[in-house]
TIVORO-388665 format. One record per residue (C-alpha): x, y, z. Coordinates in steps of 0.001 Angstrom, whole numbers, padded with zeros to 6 digits, always signed. Layout:
BEGIN
XYZ ...
END
This chain:
BEGIN
+072572-016841-145400 +073596-020674-143653 +076027-021384-146474 +078929-021220-143242 +077294-024020-141508 +076588-026005-145229 +080570-025854-145247 +080714-027313-142166 +078718-030279-142712 +079851-030361-145952 +083659-030319-144433 +084411-033924-144330 +083754-034557-148027 +086599-031789-149180 +084248-029132-149805 +085717-025827-149726 +084989-022248-150628 +085386-022590-154744 +082730-025741-155031 +080525-024108-152792 +080397-020746-154903 +079304-022982-157653 +076005-023650-156047 +075124-020247-156763 +076559-019777-160363 +074425-023114-161385 +071141-021158-159343 +071975-018230-161737 +072736-020133-164572 +069848-022423-164758 +067483-019402-163862 +069225-017327-167102 +068551-020880-169607 +064888-021450-168009 +063748-017953-168038 +063260-016935-171611 +061752-019742-172431 +059121-019201-169302 +058772-015316-170926 +057551-016810-173942 +055384-019048-172470 +053632-016592-170385 +053006-014390-173799 +051469-017160-175325 +049346-019116-172285 +047541-018293-169228 +049891-016021-166956 +048377-017575-163409 +049049-021108-164268 +052643-020208-165502 +053034-018324-161696 +051462-021646-160219 +053657-024142-161594 +056863-021818-160740 +055924-022240-157519 +055134-025705-157044 +058468-026464-158836 +060119-024032-156642 +059237-024904-153589 +060293-028362-154602 +063894-027504-154621 +063329-026066-151555 +062304-028445-149722 +064499-031135-151595 +067435-029144-150693 +066873-029891-147144 +067767-033606-147495 +070827-032793-149335 +073326-035284-148350 +076246-033631-150316 +076813-030760-153201 +075885-032582-156325 +072260-032738-154693 +072565-029050-153486 +073471-028370-157123 +070153-029866-158650 +067763-029096-155868 +068852-025449-155000 +070755-024416-158370 +068191-026309-160855 +065130-027053-159585 +064738-023964-157510 +066055-021906-160192 +063573-023616-162917 +060708-022875-160602 +061904-019225-160340 +062200-018886-163634 +058255-019257-164762 +057329-016443-162344 +058847-012921-163462 +057799-013037-166763 +054155-013056-166047 +054215-010893-163136 +056125-008343-164701 +053463-008337-167900 +050261-008543-165513 +052173-005448-163626 +052997-003662-167046 +049531-004349-168312 +047816-002576-165212 +050342+000284-165200 +051668+002783-167214 +052237+006418-165142 +052738+004565-162223 +054473+001653-163518 +057486+002403-161476 +055923+002350-157903 +054103-000853-159247 +057442-002528-159942 +058842-000812-156524 +056488-002459-153962 +056495-006078-156229 +060351-005556-155519 +060493-004290-151658 +058079-007418-151308 +061049-009850-152878 +062878-007809-150328 +060914-008073-147130 +060971-012228-147750 +064145-012013-147874 +065113-010563-145122 +062431-012666-143377 +063458-016302-144777 +067195-015374-143724 +066992-013974-140423 +064601-016929-139632 +067529-019728-141521 +070274-018343-139810 +068439-018747-136461 +067301-021991-136988 +070742-022973-138162 +072636-021683-134887 +069973-023760-132592 +072547-027130-133897 +073727-029159-136433 +071396-029939-139413 +069728-026462-138386 +070091-025824-141877 +068431-027788-143302 +065410-027550-140795 +065154-024150-142176 +064845-025459-146184 +062091-027858-145398 +060141-025312-143023 +060543-022859-146795 +059389-025635-149100 +056118-026905-146809 +055477-023182-146941 +055819-022667-150438 +053433-025775-151305 +050660-024530-149075 +050941-021125-150954 +050717-023016-154125 +046834-023788-152698 +046197-020253-152211 +047485-019011-155645 +045101-021482-157165 +042148-020603-155407 +042936-016447-155265 +045097-015490-157826 +043094-013816-160943 +044396-013227-164830 +043745-011310-167573 +044088-012348-171738 +047568-010698-172660 +047592-007891-174326 +046684-007744-177346 +047223-005127-180211 +045713-004873-183987 +048092-007269-186102 +048919-009408-183566 +046557-012137-184507 +049377-013995-185925 +051930-013405-183607 +054811-015623-183735 +057459-016618-181966 +060183-015105-184418 +057789-012025-184003 +057678-012105-180043 +062167-012488-179900 +062690-009775-182383 +060551-007846-179954 +063617-007681-177497 +066471-008342-180121 +065379-006179-182555 +066153-002881-180366 +069479-002463-179640 +068282-000612-176471 +067310-003780-174905 +070460-005512-175583 +072183-002868-174188 +070401-002896-170944 +070099-007080-170766 +074163-006533-170569 +074469-003638-168094 +072111-006103-165797 +074170-009162-166623 +077591-006796-165125 +074915-005601-162382 +074141-009634-161727 +077747-010390-161645 +077892-008110-158480 +074748-008635-157307 +074960-012759-157093 +078487-012750-156161 +077386-010329-153024 +074918-012225-152061 +076378-015663-152357 +079530-014622-149619 +078165-011906-147742 +077805-013659-144523 +080811-016074-145351 +082826-012955-145752 +081671-011519-142725 +082150-014279-140409 +086264-015260-142417 +086976-011581-142094 +085691-009996-138280 +086459-012281-135257 +084019-013365-133009 +081169-012795-136095 +079078-015881-135452 +076672-017700-138222 +073687-016352-136943 +074839-012768-136659 +076600-013246-139848 +072891-014402-141399 +071358-011553-139435 +073671-008736-140524 +074409-009775-143824 +070991-009738-145360 +069005-006969-143176 +070893-003875-143411 +071221-004058-147252 +067902-005069-147473 +066812-002152-145394 +068473+000167-147826 +067000-001393-150698 +063289-000925-149479 +064537+002764-149421 +065997+003129-152763 +063536+000965-154252 +060428+003311-153058 +062485+005949-153847 +063486+005424-157615 +060029+004157-158161 +058442+007382-156873 +060905+009752-158241 +060992+008699-162121 +057058+008384-161703 +056722+011953-160673 +058653+012969-163148 +058011+010567-165912 +055927+012504-168145 +057816+015525-168506 +061309+013477-168513 +060710+009831-170216 +064480+009140-170126 +064328+009147-166282 +063803+004936-166015 +066765+004115-167910 +069026+007092-166081 +068078+005709-162510 +069486+002419-163542 +072857+004051-164598 +073000+006351-161209 +072136+003040-159519 +075363+001560-160386 +077264+004123-160200 +076613+004744-156654 +077081+000407-156144 +080941+001298-157286 +082385+003337-153855 +080143+001258-151654 +081360-002312-153218 +085018-000650-152748 +084103+000338-148813 +082769-003220-147981 +085638-004646-149517 +087966-002931-147621 +086062-002012-144098 +088314-001493-141142 +085563-002975-138711 +082241-004808-138808 +080235-002423-137954 +081396+000005-140923 +081508-002960-143547 +077294-003276-142423 +076489+000339-143030 +077878+000125-146223 +076340-002694-147041 +073120-000673-146338 +073932+002234-148566 +074578-000135-151228 +071588-001889-150391 +070080+001589-151221 +072143+001874-154413 +070541-001285-155788 +067114-000226-154978 +067343+002663-157052 +068368+000436-159597 +065443-002462-159330 +063081+000039-159303 +063331+000518-162663 +064620-002534-164199 +061619-003717-165689 +059776-000297-166205 +063278+000602-168372 +062823-002413-170562 +059239-001439-171307 +060034+001604-172335 +061188-000157-175811 +059059-003498-175968 +056061-003748-177519 +053089-004656-175100 +052617-007755-176779 +055298-009286-175572 +056505-007899-173066 +056700-011437-171161 +058723-013153-173696 +061539-009702-173781 +061557-010178-169875 +062633-013657-170202 +064829-013186-173030 +066350-009761-170678 +066690-011996-167219 +068323-015308-169728 +071753-012974-170947 +071858-011234-167427 +071588-014128-165498 +074095-015837-167794 +077008-013643-167374 +075926-012687-163267 +076212-016430-162683 +080053-016299-162759 +079887-014170-160168 +079502-016539-157133 +082026-019136-158591 +083926-016454-159388 +084449-014934-155935 +084455-018571-154219 +087704-018917-157113 +089129-015762-156037 +089435-016160-152228 +090973-019364-152480 +093823-017730-154834 +093813-014237-153602 +091754-013260-150779 +087811-012658-149881 +088336-008766-149568 +090178-009073-153112 +086856-010678-154647 +084638-008262-152866 +086541-005231-154346 +086467-006970-157666 +082526-006156-158084 +083068-002813-158452 +084496-002932-161642 +081507-005055-162966 +079375-002510-161722 +081054+000474-163665 +081048-001591-166617 +077473-001897-166490 +076925+002061-165860 +078448+002808-169165 +076939+000205-171254 +073429+001510-169855 +075042+004868-170551 +075785+004286-173931 +072125+002940-174365 +070872+006607-173261 +073016+008545-175300 +073133+006658-178625 +070066+004332-178692 +067006+005063-176605 +065405+007994-178135 +065395+005506-181791 +063849+002428-179921 +060946+003609-177596 +057612+002992-178155 
END
């Protein structure tokens, strides 16, 4: 949300759109490389301490980002440290949720995802307001949230409860090889991972560049306005979509076990025309309205993002599977921000945003193949 001001501060160093996009790509790539190791660790070690360690590393990366003197430091602090810390949390979080919820898993994951949305909106709007106060305002945002993160680490140490990882009969000799095969041995899981990659390509590109897109495309849009409208309407729609998708899939799951993977397909199909609508919206209100409905579509996908994967993975190795799943998705998705930065220089930002619809369409086709060809054979 503060990317326009970061660009303005670093402009003297010759920083243009393409290198700025690489910061977002570095984050996605580092996250993707680290998360499979985090997933394996969460299946063999205490999940509470994985979450605590992740929060501490993440907070350090955010804090140091506020002191970045150039693009290289921003890539290290925001792109690598931030990503490494964040990667430790989803496998442990999703494994705990999956352990306690079966019939209500869609709703549980929807609430989890909605909290991420709320946090993103609050932090982005606060950061945009701080950035609007003058030179260096974006640095205050990073420092503020880094300090808050460390305070949260203390709270997690005292208050976060844990349970042993799920063990089933015959799992006493569990190994890393078995954990990996629980994921890669299921064609459905691999196809879901590939679909996630195309989804992340579109999502990372969209989230990284939307505030800049609004500022550059529509005259009179300020950094503060772009920071608010670039996240609020999208995440408002996403909150509605994720709760609808979670509750709807839970209601009919007992009668139709395919519903979780079908919600993935529906979300991506709905996203295609909305990405095109944002790219070529004639006015600012039309663009942000389209982003809100696009958020609803991504919420439908996110509501069963992990729940659909857990349908085909042994309970014992769910954290490892989530790690490998995120790895494949993020490595492919990492291309999105950098590619949009490149396209904005050589073509236009409208063309770049329109290209994201192609990625969503490919993702929908890939997951459709999983639903029609491999899911019945692979599900647990």
